[in-house]
Each structure stands twice: as C-alpha cells, then as structure tokens.
N, C-alpha and C positions, 0 to 999 in steps of 0.2 A: 286325624286332622286336628289342627290347632288354630285358635283365634288369637291374633296379635292385636292389642290395643296400644297405640302409641300417642302420648300427649306431647306435642312439640310446640315450638315458637312459631307464630303465624308467618313470619318472614322467611322461614325455612321450608315452607310447604312446597314451592316449585322445585327446589333442589331435591327434596326427598322424593317427590313424585317421579322426577326424571331418573333418579338413581334406582328406584324400584322398577320403573319401566325398562331400564337398561338390563336388569337381570331377569326380565320376563314376567314380572308381577303386574298384571293389568287391573284386576278387580279389587276395588277398595271403596270404603265409605268414608267420607270426610265430613266432620261436623265442627262448627265453630262453637267453642265452649269457653267458660270462664272459671277460674279457680286460682288456688295458690298452694304452694308447698311450704317448705321451711322458711322461705323468705318473707312470707306473710304480707306481700304487697310492698308498696312504697308510698312516699308522700310526694305530692306535686303542689306547686304554687301557681294559682291562676288569678290574675288581677289582684294580687296582694293577699289573697286568701289561701290558706294551706288546706289541702284535701288529702285524706287518706284513701289511697286506691288499693283496696285489699283483695279484689277479685280481678286478676289479670286475664286478658284475652289469650286463649290458647287454641290449638287445633287438635282434634282427636281423629286419628286414622284407625280404621278397623279393617283387618284383613283376615281371611280364612284361607289357610294353605295346607297342602298335604304335609305330613310329618317331615318328609325329606327336604322340604324347601325352607323350613322355619329358621334354622341356624343362619343360612345365607341372608334371609330377609332381615333378621335381627341385626346382623353385622352391617348390612347396607343402611338400615335405619339409623343405627347409632353413629356411623361415620358421616352420613349426610346431614343429620340433625344437630350434631355437636358444634357448639361454639366455644366450649370450655368455660363458660360463665354460669353462675347460678341461674336456675330457671330453665335449663335446656329441656327438661321434661323427664318422662318415665315411659317404660315399655312393660306391659303386662301380657302374659301368655296363659291362655286357658285351653282346656280340653274341649273339643267339640264332639258331641255324641253322634250327630247326624246332620247331613246337609241334603236338601231336596230342591231340585230345580222345579219350579211351579209349572213351567211351560210344558215339559214332557216327562215329568216324574223321574228324571235321573236322580240317582242317590249316591252318597259318599263322595269320593274324589271326582267322579264323573260329573257331579253337580257343580263343581267349582269351575 
C-alpha cells in the first residue's frame, strides 16, 4: 500500500476530485493548508499599502491506495491539477505499513 499526498491549487480541487472519482478512487482526505515553494509568495497592494503574501492557500489531498493503483492515480492527479504555471504543487508518495478499519478490524487492502 502507498500513501499519496498531493499539494494543489485550491481552484483545481473540484476538477481533481472528479478525475479521481472517474478512475474509481473514492476515499480521500482533503485539508486546507498554507505554504510556499520556490516562488516565496507574492506582493499585493491594498489601499495603497504593499503587503508581502508569503504563505499561499493550498489544498492537501491524502489517499491510501493498493500498490497497483498508484501509477494511475498519480497520472490522473498530475493531469487534472496542472495549469502549467508556477505553484501547481507537488505529489509525495510514501510506503504504508498497515491499514486497519476500526469498524470491523479489516486489515491491509481490505481496509481501504
């Protein structure tokens, strides 16, 4: 099993969710987060004052999938989240040692 963490632009969330749903990925956790990568934020002018906005709003998606579904999910994520501009986000993939469904003690892939 693998855990996929994707940091994406907030306005791409619906498109990404629909794309993942289309390939049969239903379970995910979505969190609103703030951060920056190489772009280090940007400057905005409000009522004549210049402000440095260094922590930009992002969305973090977390998915745990069987090994065989990971490549397809990553391809779907990258295609649906890409705008081609700086700040599109990142995808991280981790090993998952165990998954347990609390309700009935299912383990491994059965718990997903």
